[in-house]
C-alpha positions as CSV (number, residue, x, y, z in Angstrom):
1,M,103.1,117.7,105.5
2,K,102.1,114.1,104.5
3,E,101.5,111.9,107.5
4,K,104.0,109.0,108.0
5,K,102.4,105.6,107.6
6,R,102.6,103.1,110.4
7,K,104.9,100.1,109.5
8,V,103.5,96.6,110.2
9,D,105.0,93.3,109.5
10,L,101.7,91.6,108.5
11,V,98.1,92.6,108.2
12,V,95.1,90.3,107.7
13,I,91.8,91.6,106.4
14,S,88.7,89.6,105.6
15,D,85.0,89.8,104.9
16,V,84.9,93.3,103.4
17,H,82.1,92.4,101.0
18,L,82.8,95.2,98.5
19,G,79.7,95.7,96.3
20,T,77.2,95.5,99.1
21,Y,75.4,98.2,101.0
22,G,76.7,97.0,104.4
23,C,80.4,97.4,103.4
24,R,82.1,100.3,105.2
25,A,84.7,100.8,102.5
26,D,85.4,104.4,103.5
27,R,86.6,103.3,106.9
28,L,88.7,100.5,105.4
29,H,90.2,103.0,102.9
30,D,91.1,105.3,105.8
31,Y,92.8,102.4,107.6
32,L,94.8,101.3,104.5
33,Q,95.9,104.9,104.0
34,H,97.6,104.8,107.4
35,I,99.5,101.5,107.3
36,K,102.5,100.2,105.4
37,P,102.6,96.4,105.8
38,K,105.3,94.1,104.5
39,I,102.6,91.5,103.9
40,L,98.9,92.0,103.4
41,V,96.7,88.9,103.5
42,L,93.2,89.4,102.1
43,N,91.5,86.4,103.7
44,G,88.3,85.9,101.6
45,D,85.0,87.6,100.8
46,I,86.8,90.9,99.8
47,V,84.5,91.4,96.8
48,D,81.0,90.0,97.2
49,V,80.4,88.4,93.8
50,W,77.1,86.8,95.0
51,Q,75.5,90.2,95.5
52,F,77.5,92.2,93.0
53,S,75.4,94.7,91.0
54,K,76.7,97.1,88.3
55,R,74.3,99.7,89.8
56,Y,76.0,99.7,93.2
57,W,79.7,100.4,93.2
58,P,80.5,103.6,95.2
59,K,83.8,105.3,94.7
60,A,85.0,104.3,98.2
61,H,84.8,100.6,97.1
62,M,87.1,101.3,94.1
63,K,89.4,103.2,96.4
64,V,90.0,100.1,98.5
65,I,91.0,98.1,95.4
66,K,93.3,100.9,94.3
67,D,94.8,101.0,97.9
68,V,95.7,97.3,97.6
69,I,97.2,97.8,94.1
70,S,99.2,100.8,95.3
71,M,100.6,98.8,98.2
72,A,101.6,96.0,95.9
73,A,103.3,98.4,93.5
74,K,105.3,99.8,96.5
75,G,106.6,96.5,97.6
76,T,103.9,94.9,99.8
77,Q,103.4,91.2,99.2
78,V,99.7,90.7,98.8
79,Y,98.0,87.3,99.1
80,Y,94.4,87.2,98.0
81,I,92.8,84.1,99.7
82,T,89.5,83.1,98.1
83,G,86.3,82.9,100.2
84,N,82.8,81.7,99.4
85,H,81.5,85.0,98.3
86,D,84.4,85.5,95.8
87,E,84.7,81.8,95.0
88,I,84.8,82.6,91.3
89,L,88.4,83.5,91.8
90,R,89.3,80.0,92.9
91,K,89.8,79.0,89.3
92,F,92.7,81.5,89.3
93,A,94.5,80.0,92.3
94,G,98.2,80.3,91.7
95,L,97.9,83.3,89.5
96,K,100.5,86.0,90.2
97,L,100.2,89.7,89.1
98,G,103.4,91.3,90.2
99,S,103.3,91.3,94.0
100,I,99.7,90.0,94.2
101,E,99.0,86.3,94.4
102,I,95.7,84.5,94.4
103,T,95.5,81.4,96.4
104,N,93.0,79.2,98.3
105,K,95.1,78.8,101.4
106,L,98.4,80.1,102.7
107,E,101.2,78.8,105.0
108,L,103.7,81.2,106.4
109,I,106.6,80.7,108.9
110,L,106.4,83.5,111.5
111,D,109.3,83.5,114.0
112,G,109.9,79.8,113.3
113,N,106.3,78.8,113.8
114,K,103.9,77.5,111.0
115,T,100.8,79.7,110.6
116,W,97.9,78.6,108.4
117,F,95.6,81.1,106.7
118,F,92.3,80.2,105.0
119,H,88.9,81.7,104.8
120,G,87.0,79.0,106.7
121,D,83.9,78.3,104.5
122,V,85.3,74.7,104.1
123,F,83.6,74.0,107.5
124,D,80.2,75.1,106.3
125,V,78.3,71.9,105.6
126,L,75.2,74.0,105.0
127,M,77.1,76.0,102.3
128,Q,78.4,72.8,100.6
129,N,75.1,71.1,100.4
130,S,72.5,73.9,100.2
131,R,74.1,76.7,98.3
132,W,70.8,78.5,97.5
133,I,69.9,78.6,101.2
134,E,73.2,80.4,102.1
135,K,72.8,82.8,99.2
136,A,69.3,83.6,100.4
137,G,70.8,84.2,103.9
138,A,73.4,86.5,102.5
139,I,70.7,88.6,100.8
140,G,68.7,88.7,104.1
141,Y,71.8,89.7,106.0
142,D,72.4,92.6,103.5
143,F,68.7,93.7,104.0
144,L,69.2,93.6,107.8
145,I,72.2,95.9,107.4
146,L,70.0,98.4,105.4
147,V,67.5,98.3,108.2
148,N,70.3,98.9,110.7
149,V,71.4,101.9,108.6
150,M,68.0,103.5,109.0
151,V,67.8,102.7,112.7
152,N,71.2,104.4,113.3
153,F,70.1,107.4,111.3
154,F,67.4,108.0,114.0
155,T,69.6,107.1,116.9
156,R,72.0,109.8,115.9
157,L,69.2,112.3,115.6
158,F,68.4,111.7,119.3
159,G,72.1,111.7,120.3
160,K,72.3,108.0,121.0
161,K,75.1,105.6,120.1
162,R,75.0,103.5,117.0
163,V,73.8,99.9,117.3
164,S,74.4,96.7,115.4
165,I,71.2,94.7,115.1
166,S,72.8,91.7,113.4
167,K,75.7,91.6,115.9
168,K,73.2,91.7,118.8
169,I,71.3,88.8,117.2
170,K,74.4,86.7,116.7
171,E,75.5,87.4,120.3
172,N,72.2,86.3,121.8
173,V,71.0,83.5,119.6
174,K,72.2,80.2,121.1
175,T,72.4,78.5,117.6
176,A,74.7,81.2,116.3
177,V,76.9,81.0,119.5
178,K,77.1,77.2,119.1
179,Y,78.0,77.5,115.4
180,I,80.8,80.0,116.1
181,S,82.2,77.8,118.9
182,R,82.0,74.7,116.7
183,F,83.7,76.6,113.8
184,E,86.6,77.6,116.1
185,I,87.1,74.1,117.6
186,T,87.0,72.5,114.1
187,A,89.5,74.9,112.7
188,A,91.8,74.4,115.7
189,R,91.6,70.6,115.5
190,L,92.4,70.6,111.8
191,A,95.4,72.9,112.3
192,L,96.8,70.8,115.1
193,K,96.5,67.7,113.0
194,N,98.5,69.3,110.3
195,G,101.3,70.6,112.6
196,F,100.5,74.3,112.8
197,H,101.2,76.6,115.6
198,A,98.5,79.1,114.7
199,I,95.5,79.4,112.4
200,V,94.0,82.5,110.9
201,C,90.4,82.5,109.6
202,G,87.7,84.8,108.5
203,H,84.1,83.9,107.4
204,I,82.2,84.2,110.7
205,H,82.8,87.9,111.2
206,Q,83.9,87.4,114.8
207,P,87.3,89.1,115.6
208,E,89.3,87.0,118.1
209,I,92.7,85.8,119.3
210,R,92.6,83.0,121.8
211,Q,94.4,79.8,122.8
212,I,92.5,76.6,122.3
213,S,93.5,73.4,124.1
214,L,92.6,70.1,122.5
215,D,93.9,66.6,123.3
216,N,96.7,67.9,125.6
217,C,97.9,70.3,122.9
218,S,97.2,73.9,122.3
219,I,97.0,76.2,119.3
220,V,96.4,79.9,118.7
221,Y,93.1,80.5,116.9
222,M,92.6,83.9,115.3
223,N,89.9,85.6,113.2
224,S,90.2,88.9,111.5
225,G,86.5,89.9,111.8
226,D,84.9,92.0,109.1
227,W,84.4,95.5,107.6
228,I,80.7,95.6,107.9
229,E,80.1,95.7,111.7
230,N,83.3,95.2,113.6
231,L,85.8,97.1,111.4
232,T,88.7,94.9,112.5
233,S,91.9,93.5,111.2
234,L,94.7,91.3,112.6
235,E,98.1,92.8,112.8
236,Y,101.4,90.9,113.4
237,N,104.4,93.0,114.3
238,E,107.7,92.2,116.1
239,G,106.4,88.7,117.0
240,E,103.1,89.8,118.5
241,W,99.5,89.5,117.2
242,C,96.7,91.9,118.0
243,V,93.2,92.7,116.8
244,H,93.1,96.2,115.4
245,R,89.8,98.1,115.6
246,H,89.1,101.2,113.6
247,P,89.0,104.0,116.1
248,D,86.1,105.9,114.5
249,E,82.8,104.7,115.7
250,T,80.9,107.7,114.4
251,Q,80.5,106.2,110.9
252,K,77.7,107.8,109.0
253,N,75.3,104.9,108.5
254,T,73.4,106.8,105.9
255,L,71.9,105.3,102.8
256,L,73.9,105.7,99.6
257,I,73.5,109.0,97.9
258,E,73.7,109.5,94.2
259,E,77.0,111.4,94.2
260,D,78.8,108.5,95.9
261,V,78.2,106.3,92.9
262,D,80.9,105.9,90.3
263,E,78.8,106.7,87.3
264,S,81.3,105.2,84.9
265,L,80.4,101.8,86.2
266,V,76.7,102.1,85.9
267,E,76.6,101.3,82.2
268,M,79.1,98.4,82.5
269,D,78.1,94.8,82.8
270,N,79.9,92.6,85.4
271,K,82.4,91.3,82.9
272,E,83.5,94.8,81.9
273,V,83.9,95.8,85.5
274,F,86.0,92.6,86.1
275,K,88.2,93.5,83.1
276,M,88.7,97.0,84.3
277,V,89.8,95.8,87.8
278,M,92.2,93.3,86.1
279,K,93.6,96.1,84.0
280,E,94.3,98.1,87.1
281,F,96.2,95.2,88.6
282,Q,98.3,94.7,85.4
283,I,99.1,98.4,85.1
284,Q,100.1,99.0,88.7
285,S,101.9,95.7,89.5
């Protein structure tokens, strides 16, 4: 008997980074298979175009794309908000493919309150002025994830819990902590200035829901986290927001094995892969 999917009013997912070694697409696929949202907001960096390689596209990554297409075909309204790692899609802002819409930012009225959705890279002065530095940082981050994979392979052999090296670094480095705090305050101040009740971001991979008070006003700041380390989404149902965490923390952090690769993609160049994905959208929408 097929398991009944959990109905949710709205789900926000960001920073999946499909096409990178750190992406835990199998866990995201599992999550998407168990929910039935009325609205799905993909809040940036879903596909990592910066690090995309035709030689790395496991089947689980394509399953996530097909999950989204399937949801749209069955009535879910899907908004794809562009991020910095998939900024190539910004030129397609306003494009609608059935129930899927590409946009750079989104405003929704939820229970009479204005909620603002956008990725958040607009606050990155570093990104705007030194693009090559951020791209180098992204490559370094992906390498750190690979190191983390190997570390967790040995921790499991000795019966220890998995660890997240990059997460520990971010939690303990003062500069990173200050950056995250500044990001949240800047987002909150901009949203208040524009008359919003709540703001939903991605980008910094830090899942959170909190009230921020500024200038005798308050606003709800939310971040959907990521699907590399935290395995989180934001869910809105019956007027309430919550951070949803994937329950399975026993993810196999093993390196990619050959049978996981979709061999049909190995011989394609990037343009052919993009055309194939677009074809999937058009057929299913």
